[in-house]
N, C-alpha and C positions, 0 to 999 in steps of 0.2 A: 512585484508579483508574489514572491514567496512570503513577504511580510504580510500581505493582505490575507493569504490563506492561513498563516499562523495566527493572525489576529482573530479570525472567526473561531478557530479551534480553542484559542485561549479564553474567549468569552464564554463558550459552552462549559469548559472544564473548570473555570474559576468560580462558577456560581454554586454556592453551597446552601444547604437547607432548602433546596429547590424542589417543588412539587411538579414533576413531569418536565419534559424538555421544553425550553423557553421559546419555541417556535412551532408554527403549524403550517399546513399547506397554504394558508392565506398569508403567511409571513407576518403574523401579528406582532412579532418582536421586530421593531424597526431598525434596531442597531444591527442585528444579525442579517436582516434583509438588505440593509444598505451595504454591508460587507459583501454579501453574495453578488449584489448588483455591480459592485466595484470590480470584483474578480471576473465576472462575466464580461463586462465592458472591455476589460483589458484583453481577455482571450478572444473576444469577438472583434477586436480592433475597432470598436465604436459601432459595429454593425448590429444586426438583429439576431445573428446566429453564429455559433462557434463552428467553424469549418475545419476540415482536415488540414494538417500542417502543410505549409507551402515549400518547406525545404530550406528556409533562410535561418531558422533558429531551432536547432536540434532539441534543446531542452523544452522550449515552448511547444514544439510539434509533438513531443512525447506526452505532455500534459493534455493538449487538445485531443489527441487520439484516444487517450485513456478516458477522457470525459465523454467522448462520442461513443466509445464502446460500452460505457456504463450507463449513460443517460439517454441514448437515442431510442426512444420508445417506438417511434413510427418507422424506424429502419431506413431513414432517408439520408443517412451519413452526415447529418448535421444536428446541432442541438440548439433549440431556442431557449429563452430565459425560463419559461414554464417547466421545460424538461430539466434544465439545469437546477432550478430551485427545488423541484420535486426530489431529484436524486440527492441534492445537498441536504435536504431535511431528512431523508431516509438514512444517509450516512451519519449525520450528526446524532440521530436517534440511536443508531447502532452503537456509536461511541458512548453515548450517554448510558445505554443499557449495559455496556461492558463495565462501566464504573459503578453502576447501581447493583452492587454485589448481592444484596439480599432481595432484589426485585420488588421493593416496596414502593417504587415510583418516586422516591425521595432521595436526593443526593446529599448525604450527610457529610460532616466535616471529615470523618475518617475514611469516606469513600472517594472524596475528591482529590485523590493522590494516586501515584503510580507505584506505590510500594508493595502492592499485593497483586498477584497475577493468577487468574483462574484458567482452567482448561478451556472453558468456553471463550474467554478472551483470546487465548492463543490461537484457537482454531478459527475464530472469526477474523482475527487479524491476518493470519496466513492466507485465508481464502480471499480476503480483500486485496492483499498484495499480489496474489496470483492473477486476479482479474485485471488489475491495473497494468501489470507488466506483460500480460498476454495481449499485446497490441493488435496482432492480426487475427485474434479470436480463433486460433486453431487448436485450442486446448493444450498448448505447449508454450513454454518460455524458452526462447533461444535468441541467437544473434539476429534472426530474421525479424524480431520485434523491435529492433533499434531503428528509429527514423533515419533516413538517409544513410543507411549502413554501408553504402559503397565506399565511404571514406576510410573504412577499416579493411577493405579488400586489398591487401597488399600485393597479392599475386595476380589480381585482376581476372580471376576465374569465375566471377559472378557469385561467389559464395564467401561468407565471412566465418572463419573458424574461430573457436575460442582463443586459440593461440595467437591468431592475428589481432584479435581484440585486445588481449593482454599486452601484446608487443606494442601496439599503438598507444594505448592508455598509459603504459609505464615508460614511454620513451625508450624502448628497446632494453629495459632493465629486466623485465620478466617476459621471456619468450615462450614459455611452456608452463602448463598447469603444475608440472612436477616441481617447479621453482616456487610455488606458493607456500605460505606457512602451513605446517602440518594440520593444524585445526581446520583451516579452510579446505584443504584437500579432503579431509575426512567428511566435512559437511558436503562438499561437492559430490563425493562418491555416493552419498545417500540420495542427493537431489538428482543425480544422473546415474542411476544404478545400472542402466543398460549401455552406458558410454556412447550415446548417440549425439551428445552435445545439445540435448534438449531436456527440459524438465517438464514432465507431464503432470496432470492432476493426480494421477495415481502415485507418482513418485513423491509429490508434495504430501499426500495422505500418509504415505509410509514414513516420511520425515516427521509428520505430526505424531504418529504412533510412537516413534523413537523418543520424541520429546516428552510425550505423556508418560512413558516408562520412567524417565528421569524425574518427571514431575511427581509421580507417585512415591518415589524414593525420598524426595525432598519434603513431601507433604507429611511431616511427622505426626501432626495432630489430626490428620485426616479430615480437614475442614474444607477440602477441595480448592484451597488457595495456597500459593507459595509466595512468601515475602522475598523482596530483593535481598534483605539481610540474610535470610536462610540460604539463598542461592549463592551469594558471594562467600558465605562461610564455607560452603562445600568446595569452592574453588581453592581455598587455602588448605 
C-alpha cells in the first residue's frame, strides 16, 4: 500500500523539463492513472467505493477516513473512483506547483529537488497535513481523531489523554509530556497553546507564523526561499 502511494509521487517528482502536470481529469497519463487505480482498488477492497474504516486495520482506517474527508464531494461518507481521481489530480497538481518555484509551468532540473523551501510550500504543506489528521473534521487535531482510539484508553473513562497515548505507544517509557525531548515540548507548547490537548487551525496558523519569522531570518538573500544547506548551517 505505502509502496504504491510512494510510486505515484515519485513519478510526478522525477519528471524534469516537464510542461504542466502530466495528468488531467481524464487521466491522460496511463502510468499515473494505473497507479491511482491500484491504490483505490486496495483501499476499496476490490469494491466500487472506499468506505469508512471497519476497525480491523488502524493504519488503513486512518488512510480511508482521510481520503473520505478530503475527496467526498457529495457528502455520502464514501468515495468512488471519480472522486478519488479528482482529488488525487488536485493534490498532485498542488505538489507540482510547490516545486514549480518560478510558476512558469515547467519543472526544470533545479526545481525537481527538495533542497529549497518556500513560505508558500510550508503553508500549503501544513494545511494539507492538518486536513489529513483532522479525521473527525471538527477543526481540531486531537486523540479523538485516532481510529479505534479506545485501545489507548488505559483508565477506561471513555477519553484518551495525550499521556495515555504516549504511555501506550512508548511501552510505558514515556508517561507524561514533560518527559519528551525539550525541542518537542517547545513545539507542542506552540501547537497547543491553550493546553486543551487539541491543536486548532488557529494554533497551526500561529505555528506557521513562528516558522515564517525563522524563515525570514534564514532567507539571507531575500529570494523567498530557504535552502536545506542554509537551515542546517544555522543549527550548527
